[in-house]
C-alpha positions as CSV (number, residue, x, y, z in Angstrom):
1,M,-50.4,-14.8,-24.7
2,K,-48.3,-17.8,-24.6
3,I,-45.6,-15.7,-26.1
4,V,-46.4,-13.0,-23.0
5,K,-46.0,-15.9,-20.4
6,W,-42.7,-17.2,-21.7
7,L,-41.3,-14.2,-22.1
8,G,-42.9,-13.6,-18.1
9,I,-40.9,-16.5,-16.9
10,V,-37.5,-15.6,-18.4
11,V,-37.9,-12.3,-16.8
12,L,-38.7,-14.3,-13.4
13,L,-36.1,-17.2,-13.6
14,L,-33.2,-14.1,-14.5
15,V,-34.2,-11.9,-11.5
16,L,-33.8,-15.1,-9.3
17,A,-30.7,-15.8,-10.9
18,M,-29.3,-12.4,-10.8
19,A,-30.5,-12.7,-6.7
20,G,-28.9,-15.8,-6.3
21,L,-25.3,-14.4,-7.3
22,V,-25.9,-11.4,-5.3
23,S,-26.6,-13.2,-2.3
24,Y,-23.6,-15.0,-2.7
25,V,-21.3,-12.3,-3.5
26,R,-22.6,-10.6,0.1
27,F,-23.0,-14.0,2.2
28,A,-20.5,-16.4,0.6
29,L,-17.3,-14.5,-0.2
30,P,-14.7,-13.5,0.4
31,K,-13.9,-17.0,1.1
32,V,-10.1,-17.7,2.4
33,A,-9.1,-20.1,5.4
34,P,-10.6,-19.7,8.8
35,A,-8.0,-18.5,10.9
36,D,-5.5,-20.5,12.9
37,P,-7.1,-20.6,16.1
38,A,-3.9,-22.1,18.0
39,L,-0.5,-19.9,16.9
40,K,1.1,-17.9,19.0
41,V,3.6,-15.7,17.7
42,E,6.2,-15.9,20.4
43,I,7.2,-12.1,20.9
44,T,11.2,-11.9,21.1
45,P,13.5,-8.8,21.3
46,Q,14.5,-10.0,17.6
47,R,11.5,-9.6,16.3
48,V,10.4,-6.5,17.9
49,A,14.0,-4.7,16.7
50,R,13.1,-6.4,13.1
51,G,9.3,-5.6,12.4
52,E,9.9,-2.1,13.8
53,Y,12.0,-1.8,11.0
54,L,9.9,-3.4,8.6
55,A,6.9,-1.2,9.5
56,K,8.0,1.0,9.7
57,H,11.8,1.7,7.4
58,V,10.6,-0.8,4.3
59,S,6.7,-1.3,4.5
60,G,5.2,1.5,4.6
61,C,2.6,0.8,7.5
62,I,3.8,3.8,9.9
63,G,3.0,6.0,6.2
64,C,-0.1,4.9,5.8
65,H,-1.1,4.6,9.5
66,S,-0.4,7.7,11.4
67,I,-1.1,10.7,10.0
68,E,0.9,12.9,7.9
69,D,1.3,16.6,7.1
70,F,1.1,17.1,3.6
71,T,1.7,20.7,3.8
72,V,5.4,20.2,4.1
73,Y,7.9,18.8,2.0
74,G,8.3,14.7,2.6
75,H,4.9,15.1,4.7
76,P,5.7,13.9,7.7
77,I,4.2,11.7,10.1
78,K,2.8,14.3,12.5
79,P,4.6,13.0,16.8
80,G,1.9,11.3,18.5
81,T,-0.1,9.9,15.4
82,E,1.6,6.5,14.8
83,F,-0.6,3.9,14.0
84,Q,-3.3,5.5,15.4
85,G,-4.6,4.8,12.5
86,G,-8.0,7.3,10.8
87,D,-5.7,9.8,8.1
88,T,-9.2,10.6,6.1
89,M,-6.7,11.1,3.0
90,F,-7.9,8.1,1.8
91,S,-11.3,8.9,0.4
92,R,-13.5,9.8,-2.4
93,K,-12.5,12.8,-2.7
94,L,-9.5,11.9,-4.2
95,G,-11.5,9.5,-6.6
96,L,-11.2,6.4,-4.9
97,P,-14.6,4.8,-4.7
98,G,-15.3,5.2,-1.0
99,D,-13.9,6.1,2.0
100,F,-10.8,3.6,3.4
101,P,-9.6,5.6,7.0
102,P,-6.8,3.2,7.9
103,P,-7.1,1.0,11.2
104,N,-6.0,1.9,14.4
105,L,-3.1,-1.2,14.5
106,T,-2.2,-0.5,18.5
107,P,-3.7,-2.9,20.8
108,Y,-6.9,-0.8,21.3
109,H,-7.8,-2.1,19.0
110,L,-5.8,-4.8,17.6
111,G,-5.8,-5.6,21.0
112,T,-9.0,-8.4,20.9
113,W,-7.5,-9.7,18.4
114,T,-6.3,-13.5,17.4
115,D,-2.5,-14.1,16.9
116,G,-4.2,-16.1,13.9
117,E,-6.6,-13.5,12.3
118,L,-3.8,-10.9,12.2
119,V,-1.8,-12.6,10.6
120,R,-5.2,-13.9,8.1
121,V,-5.3,-10.6,7.6
122,L,-2.2,-9.4,6.6
123,R,-2.5,-12.3,3.7
124,T,-5.3,-12.1,2.8
125,G,-7.4,-8.6,3.4
126,V,-10.2,-10.2,5.2
127,R,-10.5,-9.3,8.9
128,K,-11.4,-11.2,11.9
129,D,-15.4,-10.3,11.4
130,G,-14.9,-12.4,8.0
131,E,-14.8,-8.8,6.2
132,P,-12.6,-7.4,3.3
133,L,-10.0,-5.0,3.2
134,F,-10.1,-2.9,0.1
135,P,-7.1,-3.2,-1.9
136,L,-5.0,0.3,-0.4
137,M,-4.2,-2.1,1.5
138,P,-1.4,-3.7,-0.1
139,Y,-2.1,-7.5,1.4
140,Q,-1.3,-9.2,-1.6
141,H,2.4,-7.9,-1.2
142,V,2.5,-8.4,2.3
143,A,1.3,-12.1,1.6
144,H,5.1,-12.6,-0.1
145,M,6.5,-12.0,3.2
146,S,8.9,-14.7,4.9
147,Q,7.2,-16.2,8.4
148,E,9.7,-15.2,10.1
149,D,9.3,-11.5,8.8
150,L,5.8,-11.7,9.2
151,Y,6.2,-13.2,12.6
152,S,7.9,-10.2,13.3
153,V,5.5,-7.4,12.2
154,V,3.3,-9.4,15.1
155,A,4.9,-9.0,17.2
156,Y,6.0,-5.5,16.6
157,L,2.7,-4.3,16.9
158,R,2.0,-6.4,20.0
159,S,4.2,-4.6,21.5
160,L,3.2,-0.3,20.1
161,P,1.6,1.1,23.5
162,A,-2.2,1.2,23.6
163,K,-3.9,4.9,21.9
164,S,-7.1,5.0,22.1
165,N,-8.8,6.8,18.2
166,D,-12.1,5.1,16.9
167,V,-11.3,4.7,13.6
168,P,-14.4,4.8,11.2
169,E,-15.7,1.6,8.6
170,H,-14.7,1.5,5.5
171,Q,-17.5,2.9,3.4
172,F,-18.0,1.2,0.1
173,D,-19.6,2.5,-2.8
174,P,-21.1,0.5,-5.2
175,P,-20.5,-1.6,-6.9
176,M,-17.0,-2.0,-5.1
177,N,-19.2,-3.0,-2.5
178,F,-19.5,-6.5,-4.3
179,I,-16.8,-5.9,-5.9
180,V,-14.3,-6.2,-3.0
181,R,-15.6,-9.5,-1.9
182,T,-15.0,-11.2,-5.2
183,I,-10.5,-9.8,-4.6
184,P,-9.5,-11.9,-1.6
185,T,-7.8,-15.1,-1.6
186,D,-6.3,-18.2,0.3
187,A,-2.0,-16.7,1.0
188,P,0.5,-18.4,-1.0
189,A,2.2,-20.7,0.8
190,Y,5.4,-18.9,3.1
191,P,8.5,-18.0,0.7
192,A,11.8,-19.6,2.0
193,P,14.0,-17.2,3.6
194,V,15.9,-15.1,1.1
195,D,19.8,-14.7,1.9
196,P,20.9,-10.9,2.2
197,K,23.8,-12.3,0.5
198,D,22.0,-13.0,-3.0
199,T,21.3,-9.4,-3.0
200,V,19.7,-9.7,-6.7
201,A,16.7,-11.9,-4.7
202,Y,16.7,-10.3,-1.8
203,G,16.6,-7.2,-3.5
204,K,13.6,-8.0,-5.5
205,Y,12.3,-9.7,-2.6
206,L,11.8,-6.3,-0.4
207,V,10.8,-4.3,-3.8
208,E,7.8,-7.2,-3.3
209,I,7.4,-6.3,0.6
210,G,7.6,-2.6,-0.2
211,S,4.7,-2.5,-2.4
212,C,7.0,-0.5,-5.1
213,T,4.8,-1.6,-7.9
214,D,1.5,-0.5,-6.7
215,C,2.8,3.2,-7.7
216,H,6.0,2.5,-10.5
217,T,4.6,0.0,-12.3
218,P,1.1,1.8,-15.1
219,V,-2.3,0.0,-14.9
220,D,-4.5,-0.6,-17.1
221,G,-8.3,0.5,-18.0
222,H,-9.6,-2.5,-15.0
223,H,-6.5,-1.6,-12.1
224,Q,-3.7,-4.1,-13.2
225,P,-0.4,-4.0,-14.2
226,I,1.3,-3.6,-16.6
227,A,3.4,-6.4,-17.2
228,A,5.5,-4.7,-20.4
229,M,6.0,-0.8,-18.3
230,Y,7.1,-2.9,-15.1
231,L,8.7,-0.3,-13.2
232,A,8.6,2.1,-16.1
233,G,6.3,5.0,-13.8
234,G,3.9,7.4,-15.3
235,Q,1.4,6.4,-13.0
236,E,-0.5,10.2,-12.0
237,F,-1.5,11.7,-8.5
238,P,-3.3,14.8,-8.2
239,Y,-2.7,17.7,-6.6
240,L,-3.7,18.2,-3.6
241,N,-4.0,21.3,-1.6
242,G,-3.5,21.9,1.9
243,K,-6.9,20.0,2.6
244,L,-6.0,16.7,1.3
245,E,-8.3,17.5,-1.4
246,P,-7.3,17.8,-5.4
247,H,-6.5,21.6,-5.8
248,A,-8.6,24.0,-7.2
249,G,-6.2,24.7,-10.0
250,G,-5.8,20.8,-11.0
251,G,-2.3,19.9,-10.9
252,V,-0.8,16.1,-11.5
253,L,1.9,14.2,-9.7
254,R,3.6,11.5,-11.7
255,V,5.9,7.8,-10.6
256,P,9.1,8.3,-11.6
257,N,10.8,5.1,-14.2
258,I,13.0,3.4,-12.5
259,T,13.7,0.8,-14.9
260,P,17.7,1.2,-16.2
261,D,16.2,2.2,-19.4
262,E,19.3,5.5,-19.5
263,T,17.7,7.9,-21.5
264,T,14.6,7.8,-19.3
265,G,15.4,6.0,-16.1
266,I,17.7,5.0,-13.7
267,G,20.2,3.5,-16.0
268,K,22.7,6.0,-15.6
269,W,22.6,5.8,-11.8
270,T,25.7,4.8,-10.2
271,K,25.1,2.6,-6.8
272,Q,26.5,5.9,-5.1
273,Q,24.0,8.4,-6.6
274,F,20.9,5.6,-5.8
275,L,22.2,5.8,-1.8
276,D,22.5,9.4,-2.0
277,R,19.0,10.4,-3.3
278,F,17.6,8.8,-0.2
279,H,21.2,9.7,2.3
280,E,20.1,13.1,2.0
281,W,16.8,12.2,3.4
282,Q,18.2,11.5,6.7
283,G,18.9,12.9,9.8
284,K,20.0,17.2,10.1
285,A,19.5,16.7,5.7
286,G,16.2,15.6,5.9
287,A,14.9,17.4,8.4
288,A,15.7,20.5,6.4
289,K,14.0,18.9,3.4
290,Q,10.8,18.9,5.9
291,V,10.3,23.3,4.6
292,H,6.5,24.0,4.2
293,L,5.0,24.2,0.5
294,D,2.7,26.9,-0.8
295,L,0.5,25.1,-3.0
296,D,-0.6,27.8,-4.1
297,K,2.7,28.5,-6.2
298,G,2.7,25.4,-7.1
299,D,5.0,24.0,-4.9
300,Y,6.4,21.0,-5.2
301,L,4.9,18.1,-3.0
302,A,6.4,14.1,-3.6
303,M,4.2,11.5,-2.9
304,M,7.3,9.1,-2.4
305,P,8.1,8.1,1.4
306,Y,11.8,9.1,1.5
307,L,11.7,9.7,5.4
308,E,10.1,6.0,6.3
309,I,12.2,4.7,3.4
310,S,15.9,6.3,4.5
311,G,15.0,4.5,7.9
312,M,16.6,1.8,5.3
313,T,20.5,0.4,5.9
314,D,22.7,0.8,3.0
315,Q,22.8,-3.2,2.9
316,D,19.3,-3.7,1.9
317,L,19.0,-0.4,-0.7
318,G,22.1,-1.6,-2.4
319,A,20.4,-4.8,-2.6
320,I,17.3,-3.1,-4.1
321,Y,19.5,-0.9,-6.5
322,D,21.2,-3.8,-7.8
323,Y,17.7,-5.5,-8.7
324,L,16.2,-2.8,-10.5
325,R,19.6,-3.6,-12.7
326,T,18.1,-6.4,-13.9
327,V,14.7,-5.7,-14.4
328,P,14.2,-4.7,-17.9
329,A,14.7,-1.3,-19.6
330,V,11.8,0.5,-20.6
331,S,11.6,3.7,-22.6
332,H,9.1,5.5,-21.3
333,A,9.4,9.4,-20.7
334,V,7.9,10.7,-18.1
335,V,6.9,14.7,-17.3
336,R,7.0,14.1,-13.4
337,F,4.5,17.5,-12.5
338,D,1.9,19.2,-13.9
339,P,1.7,22.1,-11.6
340,P,-1.5,24.2,-10.9
341,K,-3.4,26.1,-13.8
342,Q,-3.7,29.8,-11.6
């Protein structure tokens, strides 16, 4: 009887400990510094212009926070939906642990947010109400923006016309509803501004704030980037049908190797070839790429946001090329596309 009694006490203690841990995670996390209530970003024409460039062409904000047409090659943004949020692509149907429609970034939604709250969510992934964002939002990369660039993005978002679009709350599946609360941490100190004349350092900066590694670096079973495979490609995306669901016949898209390996990467590309890869999406050439796809016949849909990135300056694209030439070459052959089975 004593053994039964002691076993009961042990079980009770374990239950209480588990309940305490769950309560801590649910109510005490995420634990980051409060938003700066005194922060007020000065809005200037220069900041708005720089913020527009970053949000539209470098950091990918417009692609996720607008509605894209994935039946068209290049998945252009549907006119009038810019920054209104609500794209249903980021959901359980693509294998994600919940539904995560990107929020409305116009003043219709952000008008009640202080600049301090907006800066905090961009750098830590913690909203004004203390709730965490799912890290599809690349706040861990945005945290490495210089202060001036981040303030420029804030100034630009403040300048957008309000668009009345109510976006549903994120819905997390267990256990992600608890795991996500453990991810945000205080943002690092702002990095010193990088001189664009130092093209390698500036290219590295652009790759970081552009979240290039999120797609081009393979991850392990815990979805952590594999350091030895930095930018070596191979991440897989399901082939989508016109309803933004995995195609019934399967099919897989894979991200290319962009290390300077001469056989499996871009080691033999000249800088002009690299620039031309994006030039072809500019202006009329870009529009010509926007052809409707016959997905059932296995037409290829690239996930790379060429249309947005093609708006970068040649100086910035050239800096990215210069940086990519300095990363370790990784021999990693990537089969870009397995078509759906017929």
